[in-house]
C-alpha positions in Angstrom: 0.0 0.1 -0.1 1.2 3.2 -1.1 1.8 6.2 1.3 -0.7 8.2 -0.7 -3.3 5.1 0.0 -2.4 5.2 3.7 -2.9 9.1 4.2 -6.7 8.8 3.3 -7.0 6.0 5.6 -5.1 7.3 8.7 -7.2 10.6 8.3 -10.5 8.5 8.0 -9.4 6.8 11.2 -8.6 9.8 12.9 -12.0 11.4 11.8 -14.1 8.4 13.3 -11.8 8.4 16.6 -12.7 12.4 17.1 -16.2 12.3 16.2 -18.9 13.3 18.6 -19.5 11.2 21.6 -23.0 12.5 21.4 -23.6 11.8 17.8 -21.9 8.3 18.2 -24.1 7.3 21.2 -27.1 8.6 19.3 -26.4 6.7 16.1 -25.7 3.3 18.1 -28.9 3.8 20.2 -30.9 4.4 17.0 -29.3 1.5 15.1 -30.1 -0.9 18.5 -33.6 0.3 18.5 -34.0 -0.1 14.8 -32.6 -3.7 15.2 -34.8 -4.8 18.3 -37.9 -3.2 16.8 -36.9 -4.8 13.5 -36.7 -8.3 15.4 -40.1 -7.7 17.2 -41.9 -6.6 14.0 -40.3 -9.7 12.1 -41.4 -11.9 14.9 -45.1 -10.4 14.6 -45.4 -10.5 11.0 -44.4 -14.3 11.1 -46.8 -15.1 13.7 -49.8 -13.4 12.0 -48.7 -14.8 8.6 -48.6 -18.4 10.1 -51.9 -17.8 11.9 -53.6 -16.8 8.6 -52.0 -19.6 6.7 -53.3 -21.9 9.5 -56.7 -20.3 9.3 -56.9 -20.7 5.6 -56.2 -24.4 5.8 -58.6 -25.0 8.3 -61.2 -23.2 6.4 -60.8 -25.5 3.3 -60.8 -28.4 5.6 -64.0 -27.4 7.1 -65.7 -26.3 4.0 -64.5 -29.4 2.2 -66.4 -31.7 5.0 -69.4 -29.5 4.6 -69.4 -29.7 1.0 -69.2 -33.6 1.1 -71.9 -34.0 3.6 -74.2 -31.6 1.9 -74.3 -33.5 -1.0 -74.0 -36.7 0.6 -77.4 -36.0 2.6 -79.1 -34.1 -0.1 -82.0 -36.3 -0.7 -84.1 -34.3 -2.9 -81.3 -33.3 -5.4 -81.8 -35.1 -8.6 -80.2 -33.2 -11.5 -77.5 -30.6 -12.0 -79.8 -27.6 -11.2 -80.6 -28.8 -7.7 -76.7 -29.5 -7.1 -76.1 -25.8 -8.3 -78.9 -24.6 -6.0 -77.6 -26.2 -2.8 -74.1 -25.1 -3.5 -74.9 -21.8 -4.4 -77.1 -21.2 -1.1 -74.0 -23.0 1.0 -71.4 -20.6 -0.7 -73.3 -17.5 0.0 -71.2 -15.0 2.0 -68.2 -16.7 1.4 -66.6 -14.6 -1.1 -62.9 -15.8 -0.6 -64.2 -19.4 -1.7 -64.6 -20.9 -5.2 -66.1 -24.2 -6.0 -65.8 -26.3 -9.2 -67.7 -29.8 -9.1 -67.5 -32.4 -12.0 -69.4 -35.7 -12.5 -67.5 -39.0 -12.9 -67.4 -38.6 -16.9 -65.6 -35.1 -16.5 -68.7 -33.1 -17.2 -68.8 -30.0 -15.2 -71.6 -29.8 -12.8 -71.2 -26.5 -10.9 -68.7 -23.6 -10.9 -68.7 -20.5 -9.0 -69.7 -17.4 -10.8 -67.0 -15.4 -9.8 -63.5 -15.7 -11.6 -61.2 -18.4 -10.1 -58.2 -16.8 -8.6 -54.6 -17.4 -10.0 -52.5 -20.2 -8.3 -50.2 -17.5 -6.6 -53.2 -16.2 -4.8 -55.1 -19.2 -4.0 -54.7 -22.1 -1.7 -56.0 -25.1 -3.4 -57.6 -28.5 -2.4 -59.0 -31.7 -4.7 -61.2 -34.2 -3.1 -63.9 -36.7 -4.3 -67.5 -36.6 -3.1 -71.1 -38.6 -3.7 -73.5 -37.1 -6.4 -76.9 -38.2 -6.9 -77.6 -41.2 -8.9 -78.9 -39.4 -11.7 -75.7 -37.7 -11.9 -73.4 -40.6 -11.8 -73.2 -41.5 -8.2 -69.5 -40.1 -7.8 -67.4 -36.9 -8.7 -64.6 -34.8 -7.8 -64.2 -31.3 -6.6 -61.8 -28.5 -6.5 -62.2 -25.8 -3.8 -60.0 -22.6 -3.9 -59.3 -20.1 -1.2 -58.5 -16.6 -2.3 -55.6 -15.5 -0.3 -55.4 -11.9 -1.8 -57.3 -10.0 1.3 -54.9 -11.8 3.7 -51.9 -11.1 1.6 -53.0 -7.4 1.3 -53.4 -7.5 5.3 -49.7 -8.8 5.5 -48.6 -6.0 3.2 -50.2 -3.3 5.1 -48.9 -5.1 8.5 -45.3 -5.3 7.1 -45.1 -1.4 6.2 -46.8 -0.6 9.4 -43.9 -2.6 11.4 -41.0 -1.2 9.1 -42.6 2.5 9.5 -42.7 1.9 13.3 -39.3 0.6 13.6 -37.8 3.6 11.6 -39.9 6.1 13.5 -39.1 4.5 16.7 -35.3 4.5 15.8 -35.8 8.4 15.1 -37.6 9.1 18.2 -34.8 7.1 20.4 -32.1 8.7 18.5 -33.6 12.3 19.0 -34.0 11.4 22.8 -30.6 9.9 23.0 -29.2 13.0 21.6 -30.8 15.0 23.9 -30.2 13.1 26.9 -26.6 12.6 26.0 -26.3 16.3 25.7 -27.9 16.6 28.9 -25.7 13.9 30.7 -22.5 15.4 29.2 -23.3 19.1 30.5 -21.2 18.3 33.9 -18.2 17.4 31.5 -18.4 20.7 29.5 -18.1 22.0 33.0 -15.1 20.1 33.7 -13.5 21.2 30.3 -14.2 24.8 31.5 -12.7 24.3 34.7 -9.6 22.8 32.8 -9.3 25.7 30.6 -8.6 27.9 33.7 -5.7 26.3 34.7 -2.6 27.5 33.4 1.1 28.2 34.2 0.0 31.3 36.5 -3.0 29.5 38.0 -1.5 25.9 38.9 -3.3 26.4 42.4 -6.5 25.7 41.0 -8.2 21.8 41.1 -11.0 20.4 39.3 -14.3 20.2 41.4 -15.7 17.0 40.9 -18.8 17.2 43.3 -21.1 17.6 40.3 -19.5 14.9 38.3 -20.6 11.3 37.5 -19.1 8.8 39.6 -17.4 7.1 36.7 -15.4 10.4 36.2 -14.3 10.6 39.7 -11.0 8.6 39.1 -10.1 10.8 36.1 -10.7 14.0 38.2 -8.6 12.6 41.1 -5.7 11.5 38.7 -6.0 15.0 36.9 -5.7 16.8 40.3 -3.0 14.4 41.4 -1.0 15.5 38.3 -1.6 19.0 38.9 -0.1 18.9 42.3 3.1 17.1 40.8 3.2 19.8 38.1 2.8 22.4 40.7 5.5 20.8 42.7 7.7 20.4 39.5 7.0 24.1 38.5 8.0 25.6 41.8 11.4 23.4 41.6 11.8 24.6 38.1 11.5 28.2 39.2 13.7 28.0 42.3 16.2 26.1 40.4 16.3 28.9 37.6 16.7 31.4 40.4 19.3 29.4 42.2 21.3 28.7 38.8 21.0 32.3 38.1 22.4 33.4 41.7 25.1 30.5 41.8 26.5 31.8 38.3 25.8 35.3 39.0 28.0 35.8 41.8 31.3 34.3 40.1 30.5 36.2 36.9 30.0 39.2 39.0 33.3 38.4 40.6 35.2 37.7 37.4 34.1 40.7 35.6 35.1 43.2 38.8 38.4 41.5 38.8 39.2 42.0 35.2 38.1 45.5 35.3 40.2 46.5 38.2 43.0 44.7 36.6 42.7 46.4 33.2 42.3 50.2 35.0 46.2 50.5 34.9 49.3 48.6 34.2 50.1 45.8 36.3 53.2 43.8 37.2 53.1 40.3 35.7 53.0 38.4 39.2 49.9 40.6 40.1 48.1 40.0 36.7 49.3 36.1 37.6 47.4 36.2 41.1 44.3 37.8 39.4 44.2 34.9 36.7 44.8 32.2 39.3 41.7 33.8 41.3 39.8 34.1 38.1 40.5 30.4 37.2 39.3 29.3 40.6 35.8 30.8 39.9 35.8 29.5 36.4 36.5 25.9 37.7 33.6 26.5 40.3 31.1 27.6 37.3 32.4 24.6 35.1 31.6 22.2 38.2 28.1 23.7 38.4 27.4 23.6 34.7 28.8 19.9 34.7 26.6 18.9 37.6 23.6 20.4 36.0 24.2 18.6 32.9 24.7 15.2 34.7 21.5 15.8 36.6 19.6 16.6 33.3 21.0 13.6 31.8 19.8 11.4 34.8 16.3 12.8 34.8 16.0 11.8 31.1 16.4 8.3 32.3 20.0 7.6 31.8 21.0 4.4 33.7 23.8 3.4 35.0 26.5 1.3 33.4 27.0 -1.6 35.9 30.2 -3.7 35.7 31.3 -6.8 37.6 30.2 -7.1 41.5 32.4 -4.8 43.2 33.2 -4.3 47.0 31.5 -1.0 48.4 33.8 -1.1 51.4 36.9 -1.0 49.1 35.3 1.7 47.1 34.4 3.7 50.3 37.9 3.5 51.8 39.2 5.0 48.6 37.1 8.0 48.9 37.9 8.4 52.4 41.6 8.5 51.5 41.0 11.1 48.9 39.1 13.2 51.5 42.0 12.8 54.3 43.2 16.0 54.2 39.8 17.6 54.5 38.9 15.2 57.4 42.1 16.2 59.1 41.7 19.8 58.7 38.2 19.6 60.3 39.3 17.3 63.1 37.3 14.4 62.2 38.0 10.5 61.9 36.3 8.4 59.3 35.4 4.6 59.5 34.1 2.2 56.9 31.7 -0.4 58.4 30.3 -3.4 56.6 30.4 -4.3 53.1 28.5 -5.8 50.2 29.5 -7.0 46.7 27.2 -5.4 44.2 27.2 -4.7 40.4 27.6 -0.9 40.2 28.8 1.9 38.1 31.9 2.4 39.9 32.5 6.0 38.9 29.0 7.1 39.8 29.2 5.4 43.2 32.3 7.1 43.9 31.0 10.3 43.1 27.9 9.7 45.4 30.1 8.6 48.3 32.5 11.6 47.8 29.5 14.0 48.0 27.9 12.2 51.1 31.3 12.3 52.7 31.8 15.7 51.7 28.4 16.8 53.1 29.2 15.1 56.5 32.4 16.6 56.7 31.0 20.2 56.6 28.7 19.6 59.2 30.0 17.3 61.6 31.0 18.4 65.1 34.8 18.6 65.3 36.6 15.5 67.0 33.9 13.1 66.2 33.6 10.2 64.1 32.1 10.2 60.5 30.8 6.6 59.6 30.4 4.9 56.4 27.9 2.3 57.0 27.2 -0.5 54.3 24.2 -2.8 55.4 22.8 -5.4 53.0 18.9 -6.0 53.0 16.4 -8.4 52.0 15.9 -8.6 48.0 19.3 -7.8 46.9 19.1 -4.4 48.3 22.0 -2.5 49.8 22.2 0.5 52.1 25.0 2.9 52.0 24.8 5.8 54.6 27.4 8.2 55.9 26.7 9.2 59.4 28.0 12.1 61.5 27.3 13.9 64.8 26.4 17.6 64.7 23.5 20.0 64.4 20.2 17.8 63.9 18.2 18.6 60.9 14.4 19.2 61.4 12.2 16.6 59.8 10.3 19.1 57.8 13.6 19.7 55.9 14.6 15.8 55.6 12.3 15.0 52.4 13.9 18.2 50.5 17.5 17.6 51.4 18.0 16.1 47.9 16.5 19.0 46.0 18.7 21.3 43.9 20.4 23.9 45.7 18.3 23.3 48.7 19.9 24.2 52.1 18.0 23.2 55.3 19.8 26.1 57.3 21.9 28.7 55.2 23.9 29.2 58.3 25.0 25.7 58.1 26.7 26.3 54.9 28.3 29.8 55.7 31.6 28.4 57.3 34.8 28.3 55.7 34.7 24.6 55.0 31.6 25.1 52.8 33.3 27.5 50.1 33.0 25.9 46.8 29.9 24.1 47.9 27.2 24.8 45.2 24.0 22.6 46.8 23.9 20.0 44.1 25.8 17.3 46.0 22.8 15.4 47.4 20.9 15.9 44.4 23.6 14.1 42.3 23.3 11.4 45.2 19.7 10.8 44.6 20.3 10.9 40.9 22.8 8.2 41.4 20.5 6.1 43.4 17.5 6.4 41.0 20.1 5.5 38.2 20.8 2.1 40.1 17.0 1.5 40.7 17.1 2.7 44.2 16.4 5.6 46.1 18.0 8.1 48.6 17.3 8.2 52.3 17.9 10.6 55.2 17.1 10.8 58.8 18.3 12.9 61.9 17.6 12.6 65.4 19.6 12.9 68.9 22.2 14.6 67.2 23.1 12.0 64.7 22.4 12.7 61.0 22.6 9.5 58.5 22.3 10.5 55.0 22.8 7.9 52.0 21.0 5.7 49.2 19.7 2.4 48.8 20.5 0.6 45.6 19.5 -2.9 44.3 21.3 -5.9 42.5 23.9 -6.7 45.2 25.0 -9.6 47.2 26.0 -9.0 50.6 29.5 -10.1 52.1 29.6 -11.1 55.8 32.9 -9.7 56.4 33.2 -6.6 58.6 35.5 -3.8 57.3 36.8 -0.6 58.8 39.4 2.1 57.9 40.4 5.6 58.8 
């Protein structure tokens, strides 16, 4: 089939799919009504036709017996005139009957005055009868029943039933059209409510109090979708504002630094210091952009590239060694407890553990122990958490810790140890967890905060491991 042929077919299919629900229901109800009335009419027609046919047969049988009895008991009939007189009296008032009587030698003794009906319109019966001895003693008779009246009655009945079916279908179609329009009135109100929802009025929700029970699940799902869109839109606006703020600060610093450096001639060493400072800000901006690109790819469904099962404890110790200088500067000791062998994307897991350890280092109480805990769970799940002692996090902040640029307490990130931290670390942890078919996890109580992730696909090792 050519593309030109497929085009009209697709257009017809789209037209049929987008046809008016009111029109479709009206047409289907009309067709069903016509079919139902047609079946009823056909049954009525057949019953009446069979009844008339049975009545005709019974009439012929009765009249046959009557003619035979009449001639058998006619003692005073001795010639053809007497027989004709008897039969004329018998057939008086029976216009639908015709009779022909013949003697044994074939001589016709009686024939009704009216013309005999043609075979298609007549029901016929042939029988023998007794005649006076003067007429030969035996004869034959042919009786015909004219069905034209009954056939005319059946034709009128057929037209009446057909017109009734068509009229009933038209009435039902019109009534269905009006009833469907009346029934869809609440749906039109729902459409009007939906039209009022836009990006500036995401707080509106559909009111389903006047809607049918069948529409309640749809309304509930739509309102739930609006709730998710409201949250997503708010996060997007906050993200845009945070990105603008995070990039605006280093850009302003770079612009100001360059303007000052270019106002007058400066020694090479001084310009070198300016460039080194600018390079630090540029690296920070590049880090923000790289993290944003990573999160964008993760949200589009990028999956982790899992390798062979690896020891999470060994991976965590490598990250602890990398953070050793920052831990010593903060006066902290790091330990790794537990282990599990699991197929993961090693690079992503290093990044997630590094972000968790960096977050704990910034917020841990000096002189305390930062603990990396690895615990297998049922179903091949593994929990990797970094625990630190310090200022607790309020319960209302825990669900949002993994949002981009979110800070539970701005004061917690104002210290010298937080310089260079741009608020995407825990968002990346959540993205890595989702890329490993898992989820992030956070809890804080009694001065102990535990933040980590749950991933799937691993098998636990029984060995305990620790390191500093």
